[in-house]
All heavy atoms as TSV, in Angstrom:
chain	resi	resn	atom	element	x	y	z
A	1	GLY	N	N	-89.877	24.724	44.885
A	1	GLY	CA	C	-88.743	23.899	45.074
A	1	GLY	C	C	-88.287	23.807	46.539
A	1	GLY	O	O	-88.892	24.422	47.421
A	2	GLN	N	N	-87.348	23.007	46.775
A	2	GLN	CA	C	-86.815	22.723	48.094
A	2	GLN	C	C	-85.327	23.026	48.087
A	2	GLN	O	O	-84.668	22.791	47.097
A	2	GLN	CB	C	-87.069	21.301	48.557
A	2	GLN	CG	C	-88.518	20.968	48.772
A	2	GLN	CD	C	-88.631	19.501	49.218
A	2	GLN	OE1	O	-87.714	18.707	49.191
A	2	GLN	NE2	N	-89.893	19.110	49.527
A	3	CYS	N	N	-84.840	23.486	49.207
A	3	CYS	CA	C	-83.366	23.654	49.426
A	3	CYS	C	C	-82.980	22.863	50.618
A	3	CYS	O	O	-83.551	22.925	51.724
A	3	CYS	CB	C	-83.126	25.175	49.656
A	3	CYS	SG	S	-81.344	25.543	49.930
A	4	HIS	N	N	-81.928	22.083	50.381
A	4	HIS	CA	C	-81.382	21.222	51.492
A	4	HIS	C	C	-79.908	21.685	51.624
A	4	HIS	O	O	-79.225	21.965	50.669
A	4	HIS	CB	C	-81.451	19.780	51.152
A	4	HIS	CG	C	-82.839	19.248	51.008
A	4	HIS	ND1	N	-83.645	18.902	52.013
A	4	HIS	CD2	C	-83.591	19.089	49.888
A	4	HIS	CE1	C	-84.789	18.479	51.558
A	4	HIS	NE2	N	-84.799	18.627	50.313
A	5	ALA	N	N	-79.422	21.611	52.867
A	5	ALA	CA	C	-78.007	21.969	53.112
A	5	ALA	C	C	-77.331	20.974	54.016
A	5	ALA	O	O	-77.983	20.511	55.025
A	5	ALA	CB	C	-77.916	23.386	53.692
A	6	ASP	N	N	-76.151	20.605	53.705
A	6	ASP	CA	C	-75.367	19.778	54.586
A	6	ASP	C	C	-74.036	20.490	54.817
A	6	ASP	O	O	-73.504	21.039	53.849
A	6	ASP	CB	C	-75.059	18.379	53.972
A	6	ASP	CG	C	-76.277	17.489	54.095
A	6	ASP	OD1	O	-76.768	17.265	55.258
A	6	ASP	OD2	O	-76.732	16.981	53.036
A	7	ARG	N	N	-73.562	20.469	55.953
A	7	ARG	CA	C	-72.237	21.138	56.231
A	7	ARG	C	C	-71.154	20.078	56.241
A	7	ARG	O	O	-71.115	19.197	57.047
A	7	ARG	CB	C	-72.270	21.779	57.588
A	7	ARG	CG	C	-71.002	22.491	57.948
A	7	ARG	CD	C	-71.183	23.638	58.865
A	7	ARG	NE	N	-69.977	24.142	59.414
A	7	ARG	CZ	C	-69.035	24.793	58.714
A	7	ARG	NH1	N	-69.175	24.986	57.367
A	7	ARG	NH2	N	-67.947	25.247	59.226
A	8	LEU	N	N	-70.261	20.181	55.230
A	8	LEU	CA	C	-69.140	19.246	55.107
A	8	LEU	C	C	-67.961	19.739	55.932
A	8	LEU	O	O	-67.083	18.922	56.274
A	8	LEU	CB	C	-68.745	19.061	53.667
A	8	LEU	CG	C	-69.784	18.475	52.754
A	8	LEU	CD1	C	-69.291	18.382	51.381
A	8	LEU	CD2	C	-70.130	17.039	53.219
A	9	GLY	N	N	-67.902	21.033	56.223
A	9	GLY	CA	C	-66.822	21.568	57.096
A	9	GLY	C	C	-65.599	21.928	56.263
A	9	GLY	O	O	-64.622	22.346	56.817
A	10	TYR	N	N	-65.625	21.749	54.962
A	10	TYR	CA	C	-64.494	22.103	54.146
A	10	TYR	C	C	-65.058	22.756	52.852
A	10	TYR	O	O	-66.169	22.531	52.439
A	10	TYR	CB	C	-63.738	20.827	53.679
A	10	TYR	CG	C	-63.151	20.081	54.843
A	10	TYR	CD1	C	-63.796	18.998	55.434
A	10	TYR	CD2	C	-61.931	20.463	55.356
A	10	TYR	CE1	C	-63.310	18.344	56.531
A	10	TYR	CE2	C	-61.347	19.803	56.469
A	10	TYR	CZ	C	-62.030	18.772	57.059
A	10	TYR	OH	O	-61.549	18.085	58.095
A	11	PRO	N	N	-64.174	23.620	52.229
A	11	PRO	CA	C	-64.667	24.250	50.979
A	11	PRO	C	C	-64.913	23.228	49.907
A	11	PRO	O	O	-64.156	22.275	49.697
A	11	PRO	CB	C	-63.468	25.137	50.478
A	11	PRO	CG	C	-62.720	25.327	51.799
A	11	PRO	CD	C	-62.902	24.091	52.634
A	12	VAL	N	N	-66.102	23.343	49.242
A	12	VAL	CA	C	-66.511	22.453	48.151
A	12	VAL	C	C	-66.131	23.141	46.784
A	12	VAL	O	O	-66.602	24.221	46.516
A	12	VAL	CB	C	-67.974	22.148	48.262
A	12	VAL	CG1	C	-68.449	21.242	47.069
A	12	VAL	CG2	C	-68.294	21.433	49.543
A	13	THR	N	N	-65.359	22.401	45.989
A	13	THR	CA	C	-64.978	23.013	44.711
A	13	THR	C	C	-65.839	22.491	43.531
A	13	THR	O	O	-65.885	23.062	42.520
A	13	THR	CB	C	-63.530	22.754	44.342
A	13	THR	OG1	O	-63.238	21.374	44.246
A	13	THR	CG2	C	-62.616	23.348	45.450
A	14	SER	N	N	-66.521	21.342	43.683
A	14	SER	CA	C	-67.526	20.936	42.686
A	14	SER	C	C	-68.467	19.994	43.389
A	14	SER	O	O	-68.121	19.322	44.418
A	14	SER	CB	C	-66.875	20.226	41.500
A	14	SER	OG	O	-66.422	18.915	41.846
A	15	ALA	N	N	-69.692	19.932	42.823
A	15	ALA	CA	C	-70.740	19.055	43.379
A	15	ALA	C	C	-71.584	18.580	42.151
A	15	ALA	O	O	-71.857	19.372	41.294
A	15	ALA	CB	C	-71.598	19.737	44.362
A	16	SER	N	N	-71.927	17.295	42.205
A	16	SER	CA	C	-72.832	16.753	41.109
A	16	SER	C	C	-73.703	15.620	41.739
A	16	SER	O	O	-73.304	14.979	42.682
A	16	SER	CB	C	-72.007	16.287	39.937
A	16	SER	OG	O	-71.115	15.216	40.368
A	17	LEU	N	N	-74.886	15.499	41.105
A	17	LEU	CA	C	-75.765	14.427	41.549
A	17	LEU	C	C	-75.461	13.156	40.803
A	17	LEU	O	O	-74.996	13.091	39.686
A	17	LEU	CB	C	-77.243	14.829	41.201
A	17	LEU	CG	C	-77.842	15.890	42.080
A	17	LEU	CD1	C	-79.183	16.318	41.521
A	17	LEU	CD2	C	-78.020	15.395	43.480
A	18	SER	N	N	-75.738	12.027	41.482
A	18	SER	CA	C	-75.618	10.720	40.867
A	18	SER	C	C	-76.668	10.629	39.768
A	18	SER	O	O	-77.619	11.361	39.750
A	18	SER	CB	C	-75.786	9.560	41.891
A	18	SER	OG	O	-77.065	9.682	42.471
A	19	ASN	N	N	-76.485	9.683	38.846
A	19	ASN	CA	C	-77.448	9.568	37.773
A	19	ASN	C	C	-78.826	9.133	38.206
A	19	ASN	O	O	-79.801	9.486	37.593
A	19	ASN	CB	C	-76.847	8.610	36.742
A	19	ASN	CG	C	-75.645	9.184	36.024
A	19	ASN	OD1	O	-75.696	10.258	35.491
A	19	ASN	ND2	N	-74.485	8.561	36.180
A	20	ASP	N	N	-78.900	8.417	39.356
A	20	ASP	CA	C	-80.183	8.053	39.854
A	20	ASP	C	C	-80.827	9.134	40.766
A	20	ASP	O	O	-81.959	9.011	41.185
A	20	ASP	CB	C	-80.112	6.733	40.630
A	20	ASP	CG	C	-79.274	6.770	41.858
A	20	ASP	OD1	O	-78.804	7.823	42.292
A	20	ASP	OD2	O	-79.067	5.680	42.413
A	21	GLY	N	N	-80.003	10.175	40.988
A	21	GLY	CA	C	-80.593	11.353	41.776
A	21	GLY	C	C	-80.516	11.188	43.279
A	21	GLY	O	O	-81.040	12.022	43.978
A	22	ASN	N	N	-79.993	10.049	43.714
A	22	ASN	CA	C	-80.098	9.700	45.164
A	22	ASN	C	C	-78.894	10.189	45.991
A	22	ASN	O	O	-78.911	10.232	47.209
A	22	ASN	CB	C	-80.294	8.288	45.409
A	22	ASN	CG	C	-81.648	7.743	44.891
A	22	ASN	OD1	O	-82.597	8.469	45.020
A	22	ASN	ND2	N	-81.645	6.558	44.318
A	23	CYS	N	N	-77.802	10.506	45.281
A	23	CYS	CA	C	-76.520	10.849	45.998
A	23	CYS	C	C	-75.967	12.131	45.416
A	23	CYS	O	O	-76.195	12.478	44.243
A	23	CYS	CB	C	-75.552	9.715	45.888
A	23	CYS	SG	S	-76.075	8.183	46.686
A	24	LEU	N	N	-75.102	12.739	46.238
A	24	LEU	CA	C	-74.309	13.941	45.826
A	24	LEU	C	C	-72.876	13.661	45.947
A	24	LEU	O	O	-72.433	13.073	46.977
A	24	LEU	CB	C	-74.700	15.097	46.708
A	24	LEU	CG	C	-73.944	16.382	46.513
A	24	LEU	CD1	C	-74.445	17.074	45.239
A	24	LEU	CD2	C	-74.044	17.330	47.692
A	25	LEU	N	N	-72.104	13.945	44.877
A	25	LEU	CA	C	-70.626	13.772	44.950
A	25	LEU	C	C	-70.004	15.153	45.025
A	25	LEU	O	O	-70.296	16.058	44.280
A	25	LEU	CB	C	-70.179	13.068	43.692
A	25	LEU	CG	C	-68.750	12.692	43.579
A	25	LEU	CD1	C	-68.467	11.484	44.532
A	25	LEU	CD2	C	-68.331	12.316	42.197
A	26	ALA	N	N	-69.198	15.371	46.103
A	26	ALA	CA	C	-68.602	16.681	46.343
A	26	ALA	C	C	-67.093	16.568	46.470
A	26	ALA	O	O	-66.528	15.767	47.134
A	26	ALA	CB	C	-69.179	17.251	47.630
A	27	SER	N	N	-66.387	17.426	45.661
A	27	SER	CA	C	-64.923	17.561	45.809
A	27	SER	C	C	-64.697	18.606	46.878
A	27	SER	O	O	-65.151	19.727	46.736
A	27	SER	CB	C	-64.297	17.975	44.502
A	27	SER	OG	O	-64.500	17.004	43.501
A	28	CYS	N	N	-63.795	18.298	47.813
A	28	CYS	CA	C	-63.543	19.209	48.944
A	28	CYS	C	C	-62.073	19.457	49.062
A	28	CYS	O	O	-61.227	18.557	49.017
A	28	CYS	CB	C	-63.997	18.599	50.226
A	28	CYS	SG	S	-65.785	18.172	50.259
A	29	LEU	N	N	-61.708	20.744	49.331
A	29	LEU	CA	C	-60.384	21.100	49.849
A	29	LEU	C	C	-60.334	20.720	51.277
A	29	LEU	O	O	-61.408	20.722	51.923
A	29	LEU	CB	C	-60.108	22.534	49.642
A	29	LEU	CG	C	-59.966	23.083	48.198
A	29	LEU	CD1	C	-59.901	24.569	48.180
A	29	LEU	CD2	C	-58.718	22.509	47.591
A	30	GLY	N	N	-59.237	20.405	51.832
A	30	GLY	CA	C	-59.233	19.872	53.197
A	30	GLY	C	C	-59.506	18.420	53.065
A	30	GLY	O	O	-59.592	17.842	51.986
A	31	LEU	N	N	-59.657	17.695	54.116
A	31	LEU	CA	C	-59.875	16.212	54.115
A	31	LEU	C	C	-58.791	15.532	53.232
A	31	LEU	O	O	-59.039	14.498	52.660
A	31	LEU	CB	C	-61.195	15.852	53.537
A	31	LEU	CG	C	-62.458	16.067	54.377
A	31	LEU	CD1	C	-63.717	15.723	53.560
A	31	LEU	CD2	C	-62.423	15.123	55.538
A	32	GLY	N	N	-57.628	16.147	53.043
A	32	GLY	CA	C	-56.650	15.639	52.145
A	32	GLY	C	C	-57.089	15.751	50.770
A	32	GLY	O	O	-56.607	15.110	49.819
A	33	GLY	N	N	-58.025	16.694	50.444
A	33	GLY	CA	C	-58.477	16.879	49.073
A	33	GLY	C	C	-59.441	15.729	48.590
A	33	GLY	O	O	-59.519	15.420	47.490
A	34	ALA	N	N	-60.219	15.264	49.555
A	34	ALA	CA	C	-61.022	14.074	49.293
A	34	ALA	C	C	-62.309	14.465	48.435
A	34	ALA	O	O	-62.729	15.574	48.407
A	34	ALA	CB	C	-61.544	13.458	50.601
A	35	VAL	N	N	-62.861	13.437	47.764
A	35	VAL	CA	C	-64.132	13.493	47.143
A	35	VAL	C	C	-65.031	12.665	48.014
A	35	VAL	O	O	-64.728	11.591	48.449
A	35	VAL	CB	C	-64.106	12.879	45.718
A	35	VAL	CG1	C	-65.461	12.879	45.097
A	35	VAL	CG2	C	-63.074	13.675	44.856
A	36	VAL	N	N	-66.213	13.184	48.358
A	36	VAL	CA	C	-67.117	12.593	49.272
A	36	VAL	C	C	-68.450	12.301	48.595
A	36	VAL	O	O	-68.995	13.114	47.914
A	36	VAL	CB	C	-67.383	13.582	50.469
A	36	VAL	CG1	C	-68.310	12.950	51.499
A	36	VAL	CG2	C	-66.054	13.971	51.172
A	37	LEU	N	N	-68.981	11.055	48.808
A	37	LEU	CA	C	-70.277	10.651	48.333
A	37	LEU	C	C	-71.295	10.762	49.479
A	37	LEU	O	O	-71.066	10.094	50.543
A	37	LEU	CB	C	-70.193	9.275	47.735
A	37	LEU	CG	C	-71.523	8.715	47.087
A	37	LEU	CD1	C	-71.861	9.579	45.823
A	37	LEU	CD2	C	-71.357	7.288	46.716
A	38	ILE	N	N	-72.358	11.480	49.301
A	38	ILE	CA	C	-73.364	11.738	50.323
A	38	ILE	C	C	-74.708	11.271	49.890
A	38	ILE	O	O	-75.139	11.550	48.750
A	38	ILE	CB	C	-73.399	13.216	50.703
A	38	ILE	CG1	C	-71.982	13.693	51.171
A	38	ILE	CG2	C	-74.361	13.481	51.687
A	38	ILE	CD1	C	-71.862	15.164	51.123
A	39	GLU	N	N	-75.457	10.588	50.735
A	39	GLU	CA	C	-76.843	10.264	50.437
A	39	GLU	C	C	-77.643	11.571	50.516
A	39	GLU	O	O	-77.668	12.242	51.550
A	39	GLU	CB	C	-77.388	9.207	51.368
A	39	GLU	CG	C	-78.786	8.772	51.035
A	39	GLU	CD	C	-79.228	7.590	51.899
A	39	GLU	OE1	O	-78.484	7.191	52.773
A	39	GLU	OE2	O	-80.416	7.185	51.691
A	40	LYS	N	N	-78.355	11.912	49.452
A	40	LYS	CA	C	-79.064	13.155	49.399
A	40	LYS	C	C	-80.203	13.225	50.423
A	40	LYS	O	O	-80.414	14.249	51.083
A	40	LYS	CB	C	-79.678	13.310	47.998
A	40	LYS	CG	C	-80.211	14.737	47.738
A	40	LYS	CD	C	-80.584	14.863	46.280
A	40	LYS	CE	C	-82.000	14.365	46.079
A	40	LYS	NZ	N	-82.574	14.637	44.736
A	41	ALA	N	N	-80.973	12.202	50.632
A	41	ALA	CA	C	-82.108	12.197	51.497
A	41	ALA	C	C	-81.718	12.412	53.004
A	41	ALA	O	O	-82.428	13.055	53.727
A	41	ALA	CB	C	-82.952	10.935	51.386
A	42	THR	N	N	-80.598	11.790	53.424
A	42	THR	CA	C	-80.282	11.843	54.872
A	42	THR	C	C	-79.033	12.634	55.184
A	42	THR	O	O	-78.794	12.952	56.350
A	42	THR	CB	C	-80.044	10.390	55.343
A	42	THR	OG1	O	-78.870	9.915	54.725
A	42	THR	CG2	C	-81.198	9.563	55.178
A	43	GLY	N	N	-78.186	12.922	54.181
A	43	GLY	CA	C	-76.934	13.632	54.432
A	43	GLY	C	C	-75.848	12.743	54.928
A	43	GLY	O	O	-74.778	13.142	55.243
A	44	GLU	N	N	-76.099	11.376	54.979
A	44	GLU	CA	C	-75.115	10.447	55.467
A	44	GLU	C	C	-73.948	10.341	54.474
A	44	GLU	O	O	-74.167	10.222	53.301
A	44	GLU	CB	C	-75.749	9.080	55.664
A	44	GLU	CG	C	-74.828	7.974	56.070
A	44	GLU	CD	C	-75.449	6.621	56.085
A	44	GLU	OE1	O	-76.665	6.560	55.863
A	44	GLU	OE2	O	-74.710	5.669	56.397
A	45	LYS	N	N	-72.772	10.405	54.988
A	45	LYS	CA	C	-71.504	10.201	54.184
A	45	LYS	C	C	-71.401	8.737	53.884
A	45	LYS	O	O	-71.231	7.860	54.798
A	45	LYS	CB	C	-70.297	10.683	54.940
A	45	LYS	CG	C	-69.013	10.757	54.056
A	45	LYS	CD	C	-67.806	11.199	54.800
A	45	LYS	CE	C	-67.912	12.541	55.478
A	45	LYS	NZ	N	-66.730	12.946	56.136
A	46	LEU	N	N	-71.489	8.322	52.561
A	46	LEU	CA	C	-71.428	6.938	52.198
A	46	LEU	C	C	-69.999	6.489	51.883
A	46	LEU	O	O	-69.707	5.334	52.106
A	46	LEU	CB	C	-72.301	6.741	50.927
A	46	LEU	CG	C	-73.763	7.105	51.117
A	46	LEU	CD1	C	-74.538	6.964	49.815
A	46	LEU	CD2	C	-74.459	6.209	52.149
A	47	ASN	N	N	-69.227	7.372	51.312
A	47	ASN	CA	C	-67.834	6.933	50.957
A	47	ASN	C	C	-66.979	8.180	50.845
A	47	ASN	O	O	-67.439	9.316	50.534
A	47	ASN	CB	C	-67.795	6.139	49.664
A	47	ASN	CG	C	-66.716	5.122	49.686
A	47	ASN	OD1	O	-65.694	5.246	50.392
A	47	ASN	ND2	N	-66.813	4.158	48.784
A	48	THR	N	N	-65.678	8.009	51.011
A	48	THR	CA	C	-64.668	9.053	50.839
A	48	THR	C	C	-63.600	8.490	49.872
A	48	THR	O	O	-63.126	7.407	50.117
A	48	THR	CB	C	-64.023	9.489	52.174
A	48	THR	OG1	O	-65.061	9.960	53.050
A	48	THR	CG2	C	-63.057	10.606	51.928
A	49	TYR	N	N	-63.323	9.295	48.843
A	49	TYR	CA	C	-62.296	8.831	47.797
A	49	TYR	C	C	-61.119	9.704	47.930
A	49	TYR	O	O	-61.212	10.959	47.949
A	49	TYR	CB	C	-62.912	8.954	46.443
A	49	TYR	CG	C	-64.196	8.145	46.327
A	49	TYR	CD1	C	-65.403	8.744	46.504
A	49	TYR	CD2	C	-64.176	6.842	45.961
A	49	TYR	CE1	C	-66.631	8.008	46.406
A	49	TYR	CE2	C	-65.360	6.088	45.845
A	49	TYR	CZ	C	-66.593	6.679	46.090
A	49	TYR	OH	O	-67.743	5.948	46.006
A	50	THR	N	N	-59.899	9.165	47.968
A	50	THR	CA	C	-58.689	9.884	48.048
A	50	THR	C	C	-57.672	9.339	47.082
A	50	THR	O	O	-57.912	8.402	46.368
A	50	THR	CB	C	-58.082	9.778	49.505
A	50	THR	OG1	O	-57.852	8.415	49.825
A	50	THR	CG2	C	-59.008	10.372	50.563
A	51	GLY	N	N	-56.482	9.928	47.100
A	51	GLY	CA	C	-55.435	9.457	46.195
A	51	GLY	C	C	-54.986	10.489	45.164
A	51	GLY	O	O	-53.917	10.425	44.624
A	52	HIS	N	N	-55.846	11.426	44.856
A	52	HIS	CA	C	-55.535	12.527	43.929
A	52	HIS	C	C	-54.989	13.740	44.642
A	52	HIS	O	O	-55.243	13.853	45.888
A	52	HIS	CB	C	-56.750	12.831	43.085
A	52	HIS	CG	C	-57.904	13.323	43.890
A	52	HIS	ND1	N	-58.691	12.537	44.729
A	52	HIS	CD2	C	-58.398	14.559	44.068
A	52	HIS	CE1	C	-59.552	13.221	45.343
A	52	HIS	NE2	N	-59.372	14.498	44.952
A	53	ALA	N	N	-54.341	14.677	44.029
A	53	ALA	CA	C	-53.872	15.884	44.632
A	53	ALA	C	C	-54.881	16.971	44.456
A	53	ALA	O	O	-55.311	17.325	43.372
A	53	ALA	CB	C	-52.577	16.280	43.988
A	54	HIS	N	N	-55.364	17.487	45.576
A	54	HIS	CA	C	-56.371	18.580	45.611
A	54	HIS	C	C	-56.161	19.451	46.812
A	54	HIS	O	O	-56.805	19.260	47.859
A	54	HIS	CB	C	-57.813	17.936	45.586
A	54	HIS	CG	C	-58.884	18.954	45.442
A	54	HIS	ND1	N	-60.210	18.616	45.647
A	54	HIS	CD2	C	-58.862	20.179	44.999
A	54	HIS	CE1	C	-60.918	19.628	45.373
A	54	HIS	NE2	N	-60.143	20.636	44.966
A	55	LYS	N	N	-55.245	20.400	46.702
A	55	LYS	CA	C	-54.885	21.245	47.868
A	55	LYS	C	C	-55.186	22.711	47.588
A	55	LYS	O	O	-55.310	23.433	48.538
A	55	LYS	CB	C	-53.426	21.056	48.226
A	55	LYS	CG	C	-53.118	19.642	48.658
A	55	LYS	CD	C	-51.606	19.489	48.896
A	55	LYS	CE	C	-51.326	18.085	49.260
A	55	LYS	NZ	N	-49.894	17.834	49.574
A	56	GLN	N	N	-55.240	23.138	46.361
A	56	GLN	CA	C	-55.224	24.595	46.088
A	56	GLN	C	C	-56.282	25.030	45.046
A	56	GLN	O	O	-56.799	26.121	45.202
A	56	GLN	CB	C	-53.808	24.943	45.627
A	56	GLN	CG	C	-53.561	26.460	45.395
A	56	GLN	CD	C	-52.111	26.680	45.194
A	56	GLN	OE1	O	-51.278	25.872	45.398
A	56	GLN	NE2	N	-51.839	27.911	44.673
A	57	TYR	N	N	-56.538	24.276	44.085
A	57	TYR	CA	C	-57.355	24.695	42.917
A	57	TYR	C	C	-58.680	23.962	42.910
A	57	TYR	O	O	-58.841	22.832	43.452
A	57	TYR	CB	C	-56.623	24.429	41.621
A	57	TYR	CG	C	-55.297	25.153	41.502
A	57	TYR	CD1	C	-54.116	24.476	41.654
A	57	TYR	CD2	C	-55.296	26.529	41.277
A	57	TYR	CE1	C	-52.915	25.152	41.578
A	57	TYR	CE2	C	-54.068	27.199	41.207
A	57	TYR	CZ	C	-52.897	26.515	41.324
A	57	TYR	OH	O	-51.683	27.150	41.270
A	58	GLY	N	N	-59.673	24.549	42.249
A	58	GLY	CA	C	-60.938	23.932	42.089
A	58	GLY	C	C	-60.844	22.792	41.085
A	58	GLY	O	O	-60.337	22.940	39.956
A	59	LEU	N	N	-61.298	21.630	41.445
A	59	LEU	CA	C	-61.243	20.452	40.540
A	59	LEU	C	C	-62.610	19.867	40.425
A	59	LEU	O	O	-63.396	19.970	41.290
A	59	LEU	CB	C	-60.281	19.350	41.141
A	59	LEU	CG	C	-58.854	19.722	41.294
A	59	LEU	CD1	C	-58.087	18.609	41.989
A	59	LEU	CD2	C	-58.221	19.977	39.932
A	60	GLN	N	N	-62.890	19.244	39.266
A	60	GLN	CA	C	-64.141	18.592	39.038
A	60	GLN	C	C	-64.009	17.100	39.309
A	60	GLN	O	O	-63.007	16.508	39.118
A	60	GLN	CB	C	-64.509	18.776	37.512
A	60	GLN	CG	C	-64.796	20.187	37.115
A	60	GLN	CD	C	-66.103	20.700	37.711
A	60	GLN	OE1	O	-67.041	19.913	37.885
A	60	GLN	NE2	N	-66.172	21.999	37.934
A	61	SER	N	N	-65.135	16.526	39.737
A	61	SER	CA	C	-65.225	15.095	39.918
A	61	SER	C	C	-66.645	14.737	39.478
A	61	SER	O	O	-67.596	15.509	39.476
A	61	SER	CB	C	-64.981	14.626	41.366
A	61	SER	OG	O	-65.926	15.279	42.210
A	62	CYS	N	N	-66.793	13.425	39.015
A	62	CYS	CA	C	-68.143	12.998	38.564
A	62	CYS	C	C	-68.237	11.477	38.779
A	62	CYS	O	O	-67.217	10.827	38.904
A	62	CYS	CB	C	-68.379	13.404	37.167
A	62	CYS	SG	S	-67.292	12.633	35.939
A	63	LEU	N	N	-69.456	10.990	38.733
A	63	LEU	CA	C	-69.715	9.595	38.711
A	63	LEU	C	C	-69.842	9.149	37.245
A	63	LEU	O	O	-70.229	9.875	36.373
A	63	LEU	CB	C	-70.975	9.249	39.436
A	63	LEU	CG	C	-70.927	9.444	40.949
A	63	LEU	CD1	C	-72.261	9.705	41.518
A	63	LEU	CD2	C	-70.266	8.310	41.581
A	64	THR	N	N	-69.515	7.851	37.007
A	64	THR	CA	C	-69.688	7.348	35.659
A	64	THR	C	C	-71.177	7.120	35.349
A	64	THR	O	O	-71.942	7.231	36.298
A	64	THR	CB	C	-68.894	6.000	35.480
A	64	THR	OG1	O	-69.400	5.051	36.564
A	64	THR	CG2	C	-67.446	6.176	35.575
A	65	HIS	N	N	-71.511	6.807	34.115
A	65	HIS	CA	C	-72.899	6.733	33.666
A	65	HIS	C	C	-73.707	5.727	34.498
A	65	HIS	O	O	-74.949	5.885	34.644
A	65	HIS	CB	C	-72.985	6.354	32.170
A	65	HIS	CG	C	-72.647	4.913	31.886
A	65	HIS	ND1	N	-71.330	4.511	31.883
A	65	HIS	CD2	C	-73.365	3.876	31.656
A	65	HIS	CE1	C	-71.259	3.257	31.606
A	65	HIS	NE2	N	-72.493	2.799	31.474
A	66	ASP	N	N	-73.117	4.704	35.102
A	66	ASP	CA	C	-73.822	3.686	35.844
A	66	ASP	C	C	-73.623	3.893	37.347
A	66	ASP	O	O	-73.983	3.076	38.183
A	66	ASP	CB	C	-73.396	2.293	35.469
A	66	ASP	CG	C	-71.874	2.051	35.593
A	66	ASP	OD1	O	-71.125	2.952	36.045
A	66	ASP	OD2	O	-71.404	0.946	35.304
A	67	ASP	N	N	-73.015	5.003	37.733
A	67	ASP	CA	C	-72.759	5.388	39.162
A	67	ASP	C	C	-71.870	4.324	39.838
A	67	ASP	O	O	-71.737	4.321	41.044
A	67	ASP	CB	C	-74.055	5.489	39.975
A	67	ASP	CG	C	-74.904	6.684	39.577
A	67	ASP	OD1	O	-74.370	7.705	39.058
A	67	ASP	OD2	O	-76.180	6.593	39.749
A	68	ALA	N	N	-71.089	3.552	39.090
A	68	ALA	CA	C	-70.238	2.522	39.701
A	68	ALA	C	C	-68.843	3.068	40.065
A	68	ALA	O	O	-68.200	2.459	40.906
A	68	ALA	CB	C	-70.108	1.315	38.781
A	69	SER	N	N	-68.390	4.111	39.423
A	69	SER	CA	C	-66.999	4.560	39.596
A	69	SER	C	C	-66.972	6.165	39.704
A	69	SER	O	O	-67.934	6.795	39.194
A	69	SER	CB	C	-66.081	4.159	38.477
A	69	SER	OG	O	-66.052	2.756	38.407
A	70	VAL	N	N	-65.955	6.611	40.348
A	70	VAL	CA	C	-65.767	8.126	40.420
A	70	VAL	C	C	-64.574	8.467	39.652
A	70	VAL	O	O	-63.583	7.795	39.694
A	70	VAL	CB	C	-65.527	8.528	41.914
A	70	VAL	CG1	C	-65.143	9.981	42.047
A	70	VAL	CG2	C	-66.820	8.256	42.747
A	71	ALA	N	N	-64.641	9.548	38.842
A	71	ALA	CA	C	-63.522	10.067	38.129
A	71	ALA	C	C	-63.310	11.490	38.681
A	71	ALA	O	O	-64.220	12.254	38.967
A	71	ALA	CB	C	-63.881	10.208	36.624
A	72	SER	N	N	-62.002	11.807	38.899
A	72	SER	CA	C	-61.660	13.090	39.498
A	72	SER	C	C	-60.403	13.627	38.847
A	72	SER	O	O	-59.357	12.847	38.645
A	72	SER	CB	C	-61.438	12.996	40.982
A	72	SER	OG	O	-61.026	14.219	41.558
A	73	GLY	N	N	-60.352	14.914	38.531
A	73	GLY	CA	C	-59.141	15.556	38.168
A	73	GLY	C	C	-58.215	15.642	39.305
A	73	GLY	O	O	-58.552	15.430	40.471
A	74	SER	N	N	-56.938	15.980	39.042
A	74	SER	CA	C	-55.908	16.073	40.048
A	74	SER	C	C	-54.936	17.225	39.721
A	74	SER	O	O	-54.725	17.475	38.555
A	74	SER	CB	C	-55.144	14.796	40.196
A	74	SER	OG	O	-54.149	14.847	41.125
A	75	GLU	N	N	-54.369	17.801	40.694
A	75	GLU	CA	C	-53.425	18.911	40.502
A	75	GLU	C	C	-52.084	18.435	39.909
A	75	GLU	O	O	-51.285	19.207	39.479
A	75	GLU	CB	C	-53.174	19.686	41.766
A	75	GLU	CG	C	-54.401	20.460	42.214
A	75	GLU	CD	C	-54.194	21.142	43.553
A	75	GLU	OE1	O	-53.118	21.181	44.080
A	75	GLU	OE2	O	-55.188	21.707	44.084
A	76	ASP	N	N	-51.857	17.122	39.876
A	76	ASP	CA	C	-50.640	16.568	39.287
A	76	ASP	C	C	-50.873	16.318	37.777
A	76	ASP	O	O	-49.998	15.779	37.091
A	76	ASP	CB	C	-50.215	15.279	39.932
A	76	ASP	CG	C	-51.214	14.152	39.890
A	76	ASP	OD1	O	-52.266	14.301	39.177
A	76	ASP	OD2	O	-50.952	13.161	40.541
A	77	GLY	N	N	-51.990	16.778	37.200
A	77	GLY	CA	C	-52.282	16.687	35.742
A	77	GLY	C	C	-52.879	15.352	35.301
A	77	GLY	O	O	-53.101	15.125	34.078
A	78	LYS	N	N	-53.219	14.508	36.287
A	78	LYS	CA	C	-53.804	13.201	35.943
A	78	LYS	C	C	-55.302	13.176	36.244
A	78	LYS	O	O	-55.810	14.059	36.927
A	78	LYS	CB	C	-53.141	12.119	36.725
A	78	LYS	CG	C	-51.640	11.932	36.459
A	78	LYS	CD	C	-50.989	10.916	37.346
A	78	LYS	CE	C	-49.491	10.794	37.101
A	78	LYS	NZ	N	-48.832	9.887	38.083
A	79	VAL	N	N	-55.958	12.202	35.671
A	79	VAL	CA	C	-57.313	11.876	36.025
A	79	VAL	C	C	-57.358	10.564	36.784
A	79	VAL	O	O	-56.800	9.596	36.269
A	79	VAL	CB	C	-58.256	11.863	34.761
A	79	VAL	CG1	C	-59.679	11.407	35.152
A	79	VAL	CG2	C	-58.280	13.176	34.037
A	80	TYR	N	N	-57.972	10.524	37.917
A	80	TYR	CA	C	-58.060	9.313	38.728
A	80	TYR	C	C	-59.473	8.770	38.661
A	80	TYR	O	O	-60.408	9.476	38.787
A	80	TYR	CB	C	-57.716	9.644	40.206
A	80	TYR	CG	C	-56.251	9.893	40.406
A	80	TYR	CD1	C	-55.730	11.170	40.079
A	80	TYR	CD2	C	-55.350	8.943	40.820
A	80	TYR	CE1	C	-54.369	11.459	40.227
A	80	TYR	CE2	C	-54.002	9.188	40.978
A	80	TYR	CZ	C	-53.510	10.430	40.634
A	80	TYR	OH	O	-52.140	10.740	40.859
A	81	VAL	N	N	-59.533	7.436	38.451
A	81	VAL	CA	C	-60.831	6.680	38.382
A	81	VAL	C	C	-60.850	5.618	39.420
A	81	VAL	O	O	-59.850	4.953	39.590
A	81	VAL	CB	C	-61.060	6.106	36.987
A	81	VAL	CG1	C	-62.450	5.398	36.976
A	81	VAL	CG2	C	-61.030	7.172	35.945
């Protein structure tokens, strides 16, 4: 197997692959609690998703079945899509 590493600079509380296997979605503390979409092959940051509360606890995020939307838990008890 192969091991690849990218440094986001913030603690990662969850990570998941896109359904096509080309991207990684990472929930990060810091960055205002952002969720970051990264191209797996190059490590390029493709998008940053904000709006949910993520300052203290580990939260999960994921892509929908068609990779078109991101769903993320939030410390305010809501799920953001």
